VMD Tcl script that draws the C-alpha trace (Angstrom):
set ca {
  {1.02 78.92 -36.10}
  {-1.08 76.68 -33.84}
  {-2.42 74.78 -36.80}
  {1.15 74.15 -38.01}
  {2.24 72.76 -34.63}
  {-0.85 70.55 -34.41}
  {-0.14 69.15 -37.90}
  {3.43 68.22 -36.87}
  {2.14 66.57 -33.67}
  {-0.19 64.39 -35.70}
  {2.74 63.32 -37.90}
  {4.85 62.26 -34.85}
  {2.04 60.55 -32.90}
  {2.35 57.06 -34.48}
  {6.09 56.88 -33.62}
  {5.45 57.87 -30.00}
  {2.86 55.10 -29.65}
  {5.30 52.54 -31.10}
  {8.01 53.46 -28.55}
  {5.52 53.19 -25.66}
  {4.34 49.75 -26.79}
  {7.94 48.46 -27.10}
  {8.87 49.73 -23.63}
  {5.78 48.10 -22.16}
  {6.64 44.73 -23.74}
  {10.24 44.81 -22.43}
  {9.09 45.68 -18.88}
  {6.63 42.75 -18.88}
  {9.23 40.11 -19.71}
  {10.20 37.71 -16.92}
  {13.89 37.65 -15.97}
  {15.92 34.94 -17.70}
  {16.83 31.95 -15.51}
  {20.44 31.72 -14.38}
  {22.60 29.33 -16.41}
  {23.28 26.00 -14.77}
  {26.93 25.29 -13.96}
  {28.83 23.42 -16.66}
  {28.41 19.68 -16.24}
  {25.20 20.09 -14.22}
  {27.08 20.39 -10.95}
  {28.00 16.68 -10.97}
  {31.36 15.49 -9.65}
  {34.18 15.23 -12.19}
  {34.15 11.42 -11.97}
  {30.46 11.35 -12.89}
  {31.09 13.59 -15.92}
  {33.88 11.34 -17.24}
  {33.14 9.25 -20.33}
  {31.72 5.79 -19.52}
  {34.83 4.00 -20.82}
  {37.10 6.07 -18.57}
  {34.89 5.38 -15.55}
  {35.04 1.64 -16.28}
  {38.83 1.76 -16.56}
  {39.14 3.65 -13.27}
  {37.34 0.78 -11.53}
  {39.77 -1.86 -12.83}
  {42.45 -3.36 -10.55}
  {45.88 -1.98 -11.35}
  {48.34 -4.37 -12.99}
  {51.90 -3.99 -11.71}
  {54.56 -5.34 -14.07}
  {58.05 -5.86 -12.62}
  {60.68 -5.94 -15.37}
  {64.37 -6.55 -14.65}
  {66.67 -5.15 -17.33}
  {70.40 -4.90 -17.94}
  {72.72 -3.06 -20.33}
  {73.32 -4.75 -23.71}
  {73.10 -3.74 -27.39}
  {69.44 -4.81 -27.72}
  {68.23 -3.33 -24.42}
  {66.46 -0.29 -25.88}
  {64.89 -2.38 -28.65}
  {63.53 -4.87 -26.10}
  {62.14 -2.13 -23.86}
  {60.56 -0.35 -26.84}
  {58.66 -3.47 -27.87}
  {57.48 -4.01 -24.31}
  {56.39 -0.40 -23.84}
  {54.40 -0.53 -27.08}
  {52.40 -3.39 -25.57}
  {52.01 -1.86 -22.11}
  {50.69 1.43 -23.49}
  {47.64 -0.42 -24.78}
  {46.77 -1.87 -21.35}
  {44.46 0.15 -19.07}
  {45.69 0.86 -15.53}
  {49.12 -0.72 -15.84}
  {52.05 0.48 -13.73}
  {55.48 -0.53 -14.97}
  {58.21 -1.16 -12.38}
  {61.44 -1.16 -14.38}
  {64.52 -2.27 -12.40}
  {68.01 -1.87 -13.82}
  {70.83 -4.22 -12.90}
  {73.18 -1.32 -12.20}
  {74.69 0.72 -9.38}
  {72.93 3.83 -10.74}
  {70.21 4.66 -13.24}
  {71.63 4.75 -16.74}
  {71.04 7.74 -19.01}
  {69.68 5.49 -21.75}
  {66.95 3.92 -19.61}
  {66.19 7.24 -17.86}
  {65.57 8.93 -21.21}
  {63.54 5.97 -22.37}
  {61.31 6.04 -19.27}
  {60.77 9.80 -19.62}
  {59.37 9.31 -23.13}
  {57.64 5.96 -22.63}
  {54.20 7.52 -22.21}
  {52.93 5.27 -19.41}
  {53.09 5.18 -15.58}
  {56.53 3.87 -14.72}
  {58.76 3.58 -11.65}
  {62.46 3.39 -12.47}
  {64.59 1.55 -9.89}
  {68.11 0.17 -9.86}
  {70.08 -2.39 -7.90}
  {73.30 -4.10 -8.91}
  {73.70 -7.87 -8.83}
  {76.74 -8.77 -6.69}
  {79.58 -9.99 -8.88}
  {79.72 -13.36 -7.14}
  {76.20 -14.11 -8.42}
  {76.95 -13.33 -12.07}
  {78.56 -16.69 -12.78}
  {76.97 -18.91 -15.45}
  {74.45 -21.37 -14.03}
  {73.23 -19.13 -11.19}
  {69.73 -17.60 -11.07}
  {69.46 -14.17 -12.66}
  {67.47 -11.01 -11.86}
  {66.89 -12.04 -8.22}
  {67.89 -8.70 -6.71}
  {65.91 -6.75 -9.31}
  {62.66 -8.66 -8.75}
  {63.05 -8.31 -4.99}
  {63.62 -4.55 -5.38}
  {60.33 -4.31 -7.27}
  {58.53 -6.28 -4.55}
  {60.01 -4.02 -1.84}
  {58.87 -0.87 -3.66}
  {55.37 -2.27 -4.10}
  {55.03 -3.16 -0.40}
  {56.42 0.17 0.75}
  {54.03 2.05 -1.54}
  {50.96 0.26 -0.19}
  {51.81 -0.42 3.46}
  {50.11 2.72 4.74}
  {47.07 2.61 2.46}
  {43.79 1.19 3.82}
  {42.44 -2.06 2.34}
  {41.04 -3.12 0.00}
  {43.75 -2.32 -2.53}
  {42.80 -4.12 -5.77}
  {45.79 -4.98 -7.89}
  {47.67 -7.76 -9.65}
  {51.42 -8.34 -9.93}
  {53.29 -10.24 -12.60}
  {56.92 -10.53 -13.64}
  {57.43 -9.29 -17.21}
  {60.92 -10.04 -18.49}
  {61.98 -7.66 -21.23}
  {62.59 -10.43 -23.78}
  {59.04 -11.84 -23.74}
  {56.14 -11.17 -26.12}
  {52.63 -10.65 -24.70}
  {49.14 -10.87 -26.14}
  {46.81 -8.12 -24.90}
  {44.32 -10.85 -24.00}
  {46.69 -12.02 -21.27}
  {46.15 -8.82 -19.29}
  {42.38 -9.27 -19.40}
  {42.84 -12.79 -18.07}
  {45.18 -11.93 -15.21}
  {43.21 -8.90 -13.99}
  {40.62 -11.15 -12.32}
  {43.24 -12.99 -10.25}
  {41.96 -13.66 -6.73}
  {45.16 -15.17 -5.32}
  {47.55 -16.77 -7.83}
  {46.61 -17.42 -11.46}
  {48.50 -19.51 -14.03}
  {48.54 -20.06 -17.81}
  {50.70 -21.65 -20.56}
  {53.94 -20.12 -21.88}
  {55.11 -20.62 -25.45}
  {58.63 -21.44 -26.70}
  {60.09 -22.50 -23.39}
  {61.68 -25.57 -21.80}
  {62.82 -26.95 -25.14}
  {59.21 -27.34 -26.25}
  {56.69 -25.35 -28.26}
  {54.94 -24.59 -24.98}
  {54.64 -25.59 -21.33}
  {51.41 -25.49 -19.38}
  {49.63 -26.49 -16.18}
  {47.49 -29.59 -16.67}
  {43.92 -28.84 -15.56}
  {41.12 -31.23 -14.62}
  {37.72 -30.05 -13.39}
  {39.02 -26.51 -13.07}
  {42.01 -27.48 -10.88}
  {45.73 -27.77 -11.65}
  {46.73 -31.43 -11.26}
  {50.14 -31.50 -12.96}
  {52.50 -29.95 -15.45}
  {53.20 -30.44 -19.15}
  {56.88 -29.49 -19.26}
  {60.12 -30.48 -20.90}
  {62.31 -29.95 -17.86}
  {62.01 -31.33 -14.33}
  {58.32 -32.05 -14.02}
  {59.00 -32.90 -10.35}
  {59.32 -29.21 -9.48}
  {56.62 -28.09 -6.99}
  {55.56 -25.44 -9.53}
  {56.93 -26.48 -12.92}
  {56.18 -23.11 -14.47}
  {58.04 -20.27 -16.19}
  {58.36 -16.80 -14.63}
  {56.02 -15.51 -17.37}
  {53.32 -18.04 -16.49}
  {51.69 -16.65 -13.34}
  {50.28 -13.56 -11.64}
  {49.73 -12.78 -7.96}
  {47.06 -10.68 -6.27}
  {48.41 -7.53 -4.62}
  {46.68 -8.54 -1.39}
  {48.64 -11.80 -1.35}
  {51.91 -9.90 -1.83}
  {51.05 -7.52 1.01}
  {49.90 -10.28 3.37}
  {53.17 -12.22 2.86}
  {55.78 -9.50 3.47}
  {58.67 -11.97 3.70}
  {57.96 -13.71 0.39}
  {60.94 -12.95 -1.86}
  {63.17 -14.63 -4.40}
  {65.97 -16.43 -2.60}
  {69.65 -16.71 -3.42}
  {70.75 -19.33 -0.91}
  {69.73 -22.84 -1.82}
  {67.94 -21.79 -5.01}
  {68.93 -23.43 -8.28}
  {68.41 -22.23 -11.85}
  {64.86 -22.95 -12.92}
  {63.69 -23.27 -9.31}
  {63.12 -19.61 -8.44}
  {59.45 -19.74 -9.48}
  {58.81 -22.73 -7.22}
  {60.80 -21.25 -4.33}
  {58.74 -18.05 -4.52}
  {55.30 -19.59 -5.05}
  {55.76 -22.08 -2.19}
  {55.81 -19.10 0.18}
  {52.40 -17.77 -0.88}
  {50.17 -20.57 -2.23}
  {49.64 -24.25 -2.97}
  {49.05 -26.07 -6.24}
  {45.44 -26.76 -5.18}
  {44.78 -23.02 -4.87}
  {46.04 -22.06 -8.34}
  {43.52 -20.40 -10.67}
  {43.76 -21.65 -14.28}
  {43.37 -18.93 -16.90}
  {43.50 -18.89 -20.72}
  {40.65 -21.33 -21.28}
  {41.78 -23.80 -18.62}
  {45.41 -23.37 -19.69}
  {44.81 -24.38 -23.31}
  {45.74 -21.05 -24.97}
  {49.22 -19.55 -25.30}
  {49.11 -15.79 -24.65}
  {52.78 -15.16 -23.80}
  {55.92 -16.34 -25.57}
  {59.43 -16.65 -24.17}
  {60.99 -14.99 -27.21}
  {64.60 -13.89 -27.23}
  {66.19 -11.37 -29.55}
  {68.91 -12.88 -31.68}
  {72.39 -12.08 -30.44}
  {73.54 -9.18 -32.56}
  {76.63 -9.37 -34.74}
  {78.82 -6.33 -34.09}
  {81.98 -7.77 -35.63}
  {82.27 -4.79 -37.98}
  {81.68 -2.15 -35.33}
  {84.77 0.12 -35.46}
  {86.89 0.52 -32.35}
  {88.79 3.62 -33.38}
  {87.50 5.57 -36.39}
  {84.04 6.13 -34.94}
  {81.20 8.10 -36.45}
  {81.31 11.83 -35.83}
  {77.71 11.64 -34.54}
  {76.94 9.80 -31.30}
  {73.65 7.95 -31.97}
  {71.85 6.07 -29.22}
  {70.69 2.61 -30.29}
}
mol new
graphics top color blue
foreach p $ca { graphics top sphere $p radius 0.5 }
foreach p [lrange $ca 0 end-1] q [lrange $ca 1 end] { graphics top cylinder $p $q radius 0.2 }
display resetview
C-alpha cells in the first residue's frame, strides 16, 4: 500500500513543481504603471490640430450684409454663404430691410452652416424713393450690434469689419488681404462706376488718388466693397455711422470714412491696389411674366 502511494506521489511531483515556479514568477513581477490620462494631461487647446490652433489665433472678420425681399434674394444669399463658409473665423451679420425677420431668411440662416447674427430694421418709406442712398439703416444696425457686443470686453479685441452686399462676388484671397488691416485698408473693385474696375492710385505705398469713372473729386472715391475697417477703429469711434441727412447717392462711403480716417492713413492691399478680388456683380432681373396669378401650383415651393 505504501509503495503504491509513493509511486503516485512521484508521478504528481513534476506538476507540483511547475505550479510553484509559476506562482513565484507572478509574485515577483513589478506592478504595471498607471495609464497616463488621454492627451497627456495637456489643455484642450494644446491638443487641437495645428491648423485649428492657427485659425483660432486669427482676427475675426465681421461681414455686414444688408438684404431685402425679392425673387433672387435666396439665390444671392446662397452664393454668398458658399463663399463665407470657406473663410476661417468669419461672423456674418445679416440685416433684413423689414419690420420683422422673414421666414425665408430665418430658415436660410438656420441651415447656412456658419456663425451668423440675423437682424432686421425697416427703411422708412420716405427714404425708399429713387435716387436716395440705400441700406443705410441696415448697415447702421450692424454697426450698433457690433459695438454693443464688444463694449464690455477687455482690449485687445482683434477683428476686421467690411460691408458685403449680397449681390457682390468675392475671391477668397480678399479675406486673407483684409485680415491684416491695422486701421482702414483699401483695394480695387471690378465692374463698377461704368468701368471694368475702379481702384485707389498708389505711389510709394500710399494712396494718392483715385482711378474712377464717377466723381473723382469725392474725398474717398471708392465703392462700399472696396474697404475694410479694424474693429478697434469701429469701437474707438462710437458715433461713426452712415448718415441720411446731407448724404447723396454715391457719397455714403466718403461720409463714413471721413469720420474714422484720412486718405494718407489708408492701407493699400491687393498688390498695391493692382489686383481685382471683388466684383460688383448684379443678378439679372428675372422675368416672371408667365408666373400665374390664379391657377397656382398645388405645392408651395420656396425659391
